[in-house]
Every structure is written in structure tokens, then in C-alpha cells.
C-alpha positions in Angstrom: 18.2 48.8 -51.9 17.1 48.6 -48.3 19.4 51.5 -47.4 17.9 53.6 -50.2 14.4 53.0 -48.9 15.4 53.9 -45.4 16.9 57.1 -46.6 13.8 57.9 -48.6 11.6 57.3 -45.6 13.8 59.4 -43.4 13.5 62.3 -45.9 9.7 61.7 -46.1 9.3 62.0 -42.3 9.9 65.7 -42.6 7.3 66.1 -45.3 3.5 66.1 -45.0 1.8 62.8 -45.9 0.5 62.7 -49.5 -2.6 61.0 -50.8 -0.6 58.2 -52.3 0.7 57.4 -48.8 -2.8 56.8 -47.5 -3.7 55.0 -50.7 -0.6 52.7 -50.3 -1.4 51.9 -46.7 -5.1 51.2 -47.3 -4.7 49.0 -50.4 -1.3 47.3 -49.9 -1.4 46.7 -46.2 -5.1 46.7 -45.1 -6.2 45.2 -48.4 -9.1 47.6 -48.7 -10.1 48.8 -52.2 -12.5 51.8 -52.1 -11.8 55.5 -52.0 -14.1 55.7 -48.9 -11.6 53.4 -47.1 -8.7 55.7 -48.0 -10.7 58.8 -46.9 -11.6 57.1 -43.6 -7.9 56.4 -42.9 -6.8 59.9 -43.9 -9.5 61.6 -41.8 -8.8 59.4 -38.7 -5.1 59.9 -38.8 -5.2 63.7 -39.3 -8.0 64.2 -36.8 -6.1 62.3 -34.2 -2.7 63.9 -35.2 -1.1 60.4 -35.5 0.8 60.8 -38.8 3.8 59.1 -37.3 1.9 55.8 -37.3 1.7 56.0 -41.1 5.4 56.8 -41.5 6.3 54.0 -39.1 3.9 51.5 -40.8 5.3 52.2 -44.3 8.9 51.9 -43.1 8.3 48.6 -41.2 6.2 47.2 -44.0 8.9 47.9 -46.6 11.6 46.5 -44.3 9.5 43.4 -44.2 9.2 43.3 -48.0 12.9 44.0 -48.5 13.8 41.0 -46.3 11.5 38.7 -48.1 13.0 39.9 -51.5 16.5 39.4 -50.2 15.7 35.9 -49.1 14.0 35.0 -52.3 16.8 36.5 -54.4 19.5 34.5 -52.6 17.6 31.3 -53.0 17.0 32.2 -56.7 20.7 32.8 -57.2 21.5 29.4 -55.8 19.0 27.8 -58.1 20.3 29.7 -61.1 23.9 28.6 -60.4 22.8 25.0 -59.9 20.8 25.0 -63.1 23.9 26.3 -65.0 26.1 23.6 -63.7 23.7 20.7 -63.6 21.0 20.0 -66.1 18.2 17.6 -65.3 19.1 13.9 -65.9 16.2 13.6 -68.3 17.9 16.2 -70.5 21.4 14.5 -70.7 22.4 12.5 -73.9 23.3 9.4 -71.8 19.9 9.3 -70.2 18.2 10.0 -73.4 20.1 7.3 -75.2 19.4 4.8 -72.4 15.7 5.4 -73.0 16.1 5.2 -76.8 18.0 1.9 -76.8 15.7 0.5 -74.2 12.8 1.2 -76.5 14.7 -0.4 -79.5 15.6 -3.4 -77.4 11.9 -3.9 -76.5 10.9 -3.5 -80.1 13.6 -6.0 -81.3 12.6 -8.6 -78.7 9.0 -8.2 -79.8 10.0 -8.7 -83.4 12.1 -11.8 -82.5 9.2 -13.4 -80.7 7.1 -12.9 -83.8 9.8 -14.4 -86.0 10.3 -17.3 -83.6 6.7 -18.3 -84.2 7.2 -17.9 -88.0 10.3 -20.2 -87.9 8.3 -22.9 -86.0 5.5 -22.7 -88.6 7.9 -22.9 -91.6 9.8 -25.9 -90.0 6.5 -27.7 -89.6 5.5 -27.1 -93.2 8.9 -28.3 -94.4 8.7 -31.5 -92.4 5.2 -32.3 -93.6 6.5 -31.8 -97.2 9.4 -34.2 -96.6 6.9 -36.8 -95.3 5.0 -36.6 -98.6 2.0 -34.9 -96.9 1.6 -32.6 -99.8 2.0 -35.6 -102.4 5.0 -34.0 -104.0 8.7 -34.7 -104.0 9.8 -31.0 -104.5 10.0 -29.3 -101.1 12.4 -26.5 -102.1 9.9 -23.8 -101.5 9.2 -24.9 -97.9 12.9 -25.3 -97.3 13.8 -21.9 -98.6 11.0 -20.3 -96.6 12.2 -22.1 -93.5 15.8 -20.9 -94.0 14.6 -17.3 -94.6 12.6 -17.2 -91.4 15.6 -18.6 -89.5 17.9 -15.9 -90.9 15.4 -13.1 -90.0 15.0 -14.4 -86.5 18.8 -14.6 -86.0 19.1 -11.0 -87.3 16.4 -9.8 -84.9 18.1 -11.6 -82.0 21.4 -10.1 -82.8 19.9 -6.6 -82.9 18.1 -7.2 -79.6 21.4 -8.1 -78.0 23.1 -5.1 -79.6 20.4 -2.7 -78.4 20.3 -4.2 -74.9 24.1 -3.8 -74.6 24.0 -0.1 -75.6 21.0 0.5 -73.3 22.9 -0.9 -70.4 25.9 1.1 -71.3 24.1 4.4 -71.5 22.0 3.6 -68.4 25.1 3.1 -66.3 26.4 6.5 -67.4 22.9 8.0 -66.7 22.8 6.4 -63.3 26.2 7.8 -62.4 25.0 11.3 -63.3 21.8 10.9 -61.4 23.7 10.0 -58.3 25.9 13.1 -58.7 22.9 15.3 -59.5 20.9 14.2 -56.5 23.9 14.7 -54.2 24.3 18.3 -55.5 20.5 18.8 -55.2 20.6 17.8 -51.6 23.4 20.3 -51.0 21.3 23.0 -52.7 18.3 22.3 -50.5 20.5 22.4 -47.5 21.7 25.8 -48.5 18.2 27.0 -49.1 17.1 25.9 -45.7 20.1 27.7 -44.2 19.0 30.9 -45.9 15.4 30.5 -44.8 16.5 29.9 -41.2 18.7 33.0 -41.3 15.9 35.2 -42.6 13.0 33.7 -40.7 13.7 35.5 -37.4 14.4 38.8 -39.3 11.3 38.5 -41.4 9.1 37.6 -38.3 10.4 40.5 -36.4 9.8 42.9 -39.3 6.3 41.4 -39.8 5.5 41.9 -36.1 6.6 45.5 -36.2 4.4 46.5 -39.2 1.5 44.4 -37.9 1.8 46.1 -34.5 1.6 49.5 -36.2 -1.3 48.2 -38.4 -3.1 47.1 -35.2 -2.6 50.5 -33.7 -4.1 52.2 -36.7 -7.0 49.7 -36.9 -7.8 50.4 -33.2 -7.5 54.1 -33.9 -10.0 53.8 -36.7 -12.3 51.5 -34.7 -12.3 54.0 -31.8 -12.6 57.1 -34.0 -15.9 59.0 -33.7 -17.9 61.5 -35.6 -20.8 63.8 -34.8 -24.1 62.7 -36.3 -27.2 64.8 -36.6 -30.7 63.4 -37.3 -33.0 66.1 -38.5 -36.7 66.8 -38.8 -38.2 67.3 -42.3 -37.9 71.1 -41.7 -34.2 70.8 -41.1 -34.3 71.3 -37.3 -32.1 68.9 -35.3 -34.0 65.9 -33.8 -31.1 63.9 -32.3 -27.5 64.7 -32.1 -24.5 62.7 -30.8 -21.4 60.6 -31.6 -21.0 57.3 -33.4 -18.0 55.2 -34.1 -16.8 56.0 -37.6 -16.3 52.4 -38.7 -19.2 50.6 -37.0 -21.6 53.5 -36.9 -22.6 52.5 -33.4 -23.8 55.2 -31.0 -21.4 56.2 -28.2 -21.2 58.9 -25.5 -23.7 61.6 -24.8 -26.8 61.9 -27.1 -29.4 64.7 -27.0 -32.8 65.0 -28.6 -34.7 68.2 -29.4 -38.2 69.4 -30.1 -38.8 71.0 -33.4 -38.6 74.4 -31.7 -35.1 73.6 -30.5 -36.0 72.9 -26.9 -34.1 70.0 -25.2 -36.2 66.8 -25.2 -33.8 64.0 -24.3 -30.4 63.3 -22.7 -28.9 59.9 -22.6 -25.6 58.0 -22.9 -24.6 55.2 -25.2 -21.9 52.6 -24.8 -21.4 50.4 -27.9 -24.8 51.3 -29.3 -26.7 50.5 -26.1 -28.2 53.0 -23.7 -26.2 53.0 -20.4 -26.6 55.3 -17.4 -29.0 58.2 -16.6 -31.7 59.0 -19.1 -33.7 62.1 -18.8 -36.5 63.4 -21.0 -38.0 66.9 -20.8 -41.3 68.7 -21.5 -41.1 71.6 -23.9 -41.1 74.0 -20.9 -37.8 72.5 -19.8 -39.0 70.6 -16.8 -38.2 66.9 -16.6 -40.7 64.3 -17.8 -38.8 61.4 -16.3 -35.4 60.5 -14.9 -34.3 56.9 -14.8 -31.3 54.6 -15.2 -30.5 52.4 -18.3 -28.4 49.3 -18.4 -27.8 47.9 -21.9 -31.0 49.4 -23.4 -33.2 48.3 -20.5 -34.6 50.4 -17.6 -32.9 49.4 -14.3 -32.9 50.9 -10.9 -34.8 53.9 -9.5 -37.0 56.0 -11.8 -39.0 59.2 -11.3 -41.8 60.6 -13.5 -43.0 64.1 -13.4 -46.0 66.3 -14.3 -45.5 69.2 -16.6 -45.7 71.5 -13.6 -42.6 69.9 -12.2 -44.4 67.9 -9.5 -43.5 64.3 -9.0 -46.0 62.0 -10.8 -44.7 58.5 -9.8 -41.5 56.8 -8.6 -40.2 53.3 -8.1 -37.7 50.8 -9.4 -37.1 48.7 -12.5 -35.5 45.3 -12.9 -34.8 44.1 -16.4 -37.0 46.8 -18.0 -40.0 45.9 -15.8 -41.5 47.8 -12.8 -40.7 45.9 -9.6 -41.1 46.4 -5.9 -42.7 49.4 -4.2 -44.1 52.3 -6.3 -45.7 55.5 -5.4 -48.0 57.7 -7.5 -49.0 61.3 -6.8 -51.7 63.8 -7.7 -50.6 66.8 -9.8 -50.6 68.8 -6.6 -47.8 66.5 -5.2 -50.1 64.8 -2.7 -49.7 61.0 -2.5 -52.3 59.2 -4.5 -51.4 55.6 -4.1 -48.6 53.2 -3.2 -48.2 49.5 -3.7 -46.2 46.7 -5.4 -45.3 45.8 -8.9 -44.2 42.3 -9.8 -42.7 41.6 -13.2 -44.1 44.8 -14.6 -47.7 44.3 -13.3 -49.6 45.6 -10.4 -49.6 43.1 -7.5 -51.2 42.8 -4.1 -52.8 45.6 -2.1 -52.5 49.2 -3.2 -53.3 51.9 -0.7 -55.3 54.7 -2.3 -55.6 58.3 -0.9 -57.8 61.2 -1.8 -56.5 64.6 -3.0 -56.2 65.8 0.6 -53.9 62.9 1.4 -56.5 61.0 3.5 -56.6 57.2 3.2 -59.3 56.4 0.7 -59.2 52.6 0.4 -57.4 49.5 -0.9 -57.3 48.1 -4.4 -56.2 44.5 -4.7 -54.4 43.3 -7.8 -53.2 40.0 -9.1 -51.0 39.7 -12.2 -52.1 43.3 -13.1 -55.8 42.6 -12.9 -58.0 44.3 -10.3 -59.5 41.7 -7.9 -61.5 43.9 -5.5 -61.8 47.4 -4.0 -62.2 48.0 -0.3 -63.3 51.3 1.3 -63.3 53.0 -2.1 -66.3 55.1 -3.2 -66.9 58.1 -5.4 -68.7 60.0 -2.5 -66.4 60.6 0.4 -64.4 58.9 3.1 -66.6 60.7 5.7 -69.3 58.0 5.6 -67.1 55.8 7.8 -68.9 57.0 11.0 -72.0 56.6 13.2 -75.1 58.1 11.8 -78.5 58.8 13.3 -81.6 58.3 10.9 -83.7 61.5 10.8 -86.1 60.9 7.9 -86.8 58.3 5.3 -88.5 59.0 2.0 -90.2 56.3 -0.2 -90.5 56.8 -3.9 -92.3 54.7 -6.5 -91.5 55.2 -10.1 -89.9 58.5 -9.3 -92.8 60.0 -7.2 -92.8 60.5 -3.4 -95.1 57.8 -1.9 -94.5 58.2 1.8 -92.3 59.9 4.4 -91.2 58.6 7.8 -89.9 60.9 10.5 -87.7 59.0 13.0 -88.6 59.7 16.7 -85.6 60.0 19.0 -87.3 61.2 22.1 -86.3 58.3 24.3 -83.0 58.1 26.0 -81.8 55.4 23.7 -80.7 56.8 20.3 -80.6 54.4 17.4 -77.8 54.7 14.8 -76.1 53.1 11.8 -72.3 52.6 12.1 -70.1 52.0 9.1 -67.1 50.5 10.8 -63.7 50.8 9.0 -63.4 47.0 8.9 -66.4 46.5 6.6 -68.8 45.7 9.5 -72.2 47.4 9.5 -73.6 47.9 13.0 -77.3 48.8 13.2 -78.8 49.8 16.6 -82.6 50.4 16.8 -84.6 50.7 20.1 -88.2 50.7 21.3 -89.4 53.6 23.6 -88.5 51.5 26.6 -84.9 51.3 25.3 -85.3 47.6 24.6 -83.3 46.7 21.5 -85.1 45.6 18.4 -84.1 42.5 16.4 -80.5 42.1 15.1 -80.1 44.0 11.9 -76.3 44.1 11.8 -74.5 43.2 8.5 -71.5 44.0 6.3 -70.7 46.5 3.6 -68.2 46.5 0.7 -67.1 49.6 -1.0 -67.3 49.5 -4.8 -66.4 52.2 -7.3 -69.8 54.0 -7.4 -71.7 52.5 -4.5 -71.6 50.6 -1.2 -72.9 47.0 -1.2 -74.8 46.5 2.0 -75.6 43.0 3.1 -78.1 42.3 6.0 -79.9 39.1 6.9 -79.1 37.4 3.7 -80.2 40.3 1.5 -77.9 42.7 -0.4 -78.6 46.2 -1.7 -76.5 48.8 -3.5 -76.5 52.1 -1.7 -75.3 55.4 -3.0 -73.8 57.5 -0.2 -73.6 61.3 -0.3 -71.9 63.1 2.6 -72.4 66.8 3.2 -70.6 67.9 6.3 -72.5 66.3 9.2 -75.3 64.9 7.0 -75.5 61.7 5.0 -77.9 60.6 2.3 -78.2 56.9 1.7 -80.0 56.2 -1.5 -81.2 52.6 -2.3 -83.0 51.8 -5.6 -84.7 48.5 -6.5 -87.5 47.0 -8.6 -90.4 45.3 -6.9 -92.2 42.1 -8.0 -94.7 44.2 -10.0 -92.0 45.9 -12.0 -92.2 49.2 -10.2 -89.0 51.1 -9.5 -88.7 51.9 -5.8 -86.2 54.2 -4.2 -85.6 54.8 -0.6 -83.7 57.9 0.6 -82.6 57.9 4.2 -81.4 61.2 5.7 -79.0 60.7 8.6 -77.0 63.0 10.9 -73.6 62.4 12.3 -74.0 60.8 15.8 -71.8 63.1 17.8 -73.2 66.2 16.0 -76.7 65.0 16.7 -76.0 64.4 20.4 -74.6 67.9 20.8 -77.5 69.5 19.0 -80.6 67.8 20.5 -82.9 70.5 19.1 
């Protein structure tokens, strides 16, 4: 039979695989039931061109089955021969008779015990009669009853002995057969063990061969891939890439597209997780960002871009969170700011620059929350200079109330100096060049104004720079509820000194 199967398989190796071959392997070896499983096996084998694995698997599996059948058949033949020569002891006439006469002996003994009691009762009755207990001289009935019970008892005792003798006779013969039967049964078991030992190594080897082939096919199926397209409602491709056929997990290069067909995304998957460089694009084809992914999380250096192709920001990620030094840029490509991220949140001092690239100020953050701004104003960085007061206008409720022209005819020129370190220096002189009282203070740059503090008082000042001129506008409400506004017109100190007229 084994030779026939081998010849059949040899002939089949020159023929194309049939549907029943895939069906056989799927259902008999892999224990899978659905037609989809059969189709998956067929497509994987044919796409990979590995039909020889099916041939080899079928051959090795049938070799394995043949060896098991041979072993079982030989053991069955031994059992059949044994059963023909030796019947079970319970089925022999001697063992059956031993049980039969054992039951009869027990029944006779039980009957004898009952009759023994009857004999005792009859004897007592007869003795009472003889002793005139019944007031009669005729005791024949009691005597006859006593003799009858004695005869019955003797008969039962005789039968009991007869049955016991026969039971012992047949039991001896039964025991002799049992000894012989058990000896032969041990010989049979020894022969079975010998056959099992002989076939164990052969069966194990055959099993290993077919399981090795099955493992190769399983791995082939597990590693097989197919192209998947995810589409927009209008039918245009949204995403396209490969997945593992069996697990449906993404693998390899994946691309995303806009509805007009323009490339939107390029990324790489390993076992359904994004890994490596990830790039997204604007519809014009320019990159939106380029960054690195590690197991679905942003990791390492990243760059973000404006639609015009200019760099928008760059920095590093750790475990999907911004970390370390980052830089942000204006759409023109000029540096806008730089500072630190910590656990994905702004942290510490950020240096801010205007669109010309000049330093604009410092924003201080803690845990992503702005704490303060220094040297930042919506006017211009140019106010950080020395300024000479030219004229001051006083307004009440929006109407000009008074004007003061500052006289600078003496050799000592008064000025206001906004030092870069937040110190406000005010110099004011009398005509004899003696310095007036100390009016120095500090300033702090806010978003829309400068907070000026002098002699314990603070005012918000709006600063407007126009070339070499500065307007300082201070608004406040007096005690009577009137809105007062002071506008101080100043000129840049160096410019003033070079243009005395």
C-alpha cells in the first residue's frame, strides 16, 4: 500500500496541483474548514511558486499515516490471533460452572441454616409434648414433624456438600485456565510493546517531516502579503499599501493621496506599526512635515514646512512628545523663535525675533504656560535707546488741555534711556546743569504696552517708533473720573545732538 501511494505521488509531481490537493491539505492537515482557508492556501502557494511544498507535505503526511496504519494493523492481527486461541476466562464452561455451583452452594447453605432452626423448634415442641405440657399422651404429630424437619435438613446439608465439591472442582480447572490465559496475555502485551517500539522512531521521523513542511507553509502564509486600497466615496484611492494576508496587519511602504490623486503621505509599517521616515505633502507636492516614527510614535528629528516650501519649525521628539531645543520660522524663512520643550510642553526662556531677524524679546514658559514676557512689544524694538523729550501734550477727556515745549538751550541735555536690561534712566537738568531729583525706574515689556515704574508708581505706556522719533502715550483716570492722556514726543539722542537746529 505504501509503495502504491509513493508511486502515485511520484506521478502527481509531474502534474499541476488540483483543487482537491489544496482542500486535502487545508482540511486534513491544517484542520481548517472554510473555503476561504483553501483559497488562501492556494493563492499563497501559487503566488510564491512553492507547489513543491504541497507535494512534499502530502507525501510525508501519507507516509506518516501509512506507518500508523501498519503499526495498528500488526497489533490488531496479534489481538485477533490471541482471541481465536484464547477466550476470556469468564466465557469458559469451567469458570461458568464454578460460578454456578458457588451460587448453588450458597443457596443450599442458606436453606440448611433455615432448616436447622426448624429442627430445633420441632424438637422443642416434641419434648414439651412428652412432658405432658400439652395435657395429651398422643405426641405422634410432634414426633412426625420433628423427623420431617431432620430429613429436610439432612438433604439440604448433603446438597450443600455436593455443590461445594463441584464448585471447587470447576474453580480449580478455571484457575488453571486463568493462569495460562494471563501468561499468554503478558506475552501478547510484550509483542505489542515490541511493535510500538519498532514503529515509534519511524512514526516520529515521518511526523517531523510532514510537520516541518506544514510549518514552512504556515510561515509562508503568515508572511504572504497583498495590496490593499482604501478609497474615497468617489472611488479615488485614499491609502494604498501592503498587509499580511493572514493577520491583515500593515507592512512595508504605504502611501496616501488627495482626492485629486496628488501624493499626500509616505510612511513605512512593520507589523502594523509605523516605523522609519514619515512624510506628508501639500497638494502642490511640497512637504508638510518630515519626521521619524518608532512603533507608531514620533521619535528623533522632525521638520515642518510652509506650503511655499520654507521651513516652519524643527526639533526633536522623544516618545511622541516634543523635547529639547526647537526653532520656529516666519514664512519668509527668517528665524522667529527658539527655545526648549519638556515632555511636549514649552519650557524656560524662548528667544523671539522680528521678521527682520532682530532680537525681539524673551517669553518665559513653565509647563507650557506663559509666565512673563520681556522686551516684547507690538511697536518696535527701536525704542531701546536714549530719547530727548521735545514736546508734551496733555489731554482731558480727549481734548487738548495744555502743551509743554521742552527747552534744551543749556549745555546739559536731558533724556530718557530704555536700557536693554529693563532699567529706565531719566536725566533732567536745570539751566545751570544741576541735576533734578532722581526719577530713574524700571520698565517691563508686555504684549501691547510697556509698564513703567517710577518712585513707587506704575503706568502703562504705548510706544510708537517712527525712524528717529518716539511717541510715548500714557492714559489714566484722575480722582474726578476724567480721562487724562499724556503724549510725549521724543527724538533719538544721537540724532538730536547731530541736528541741534
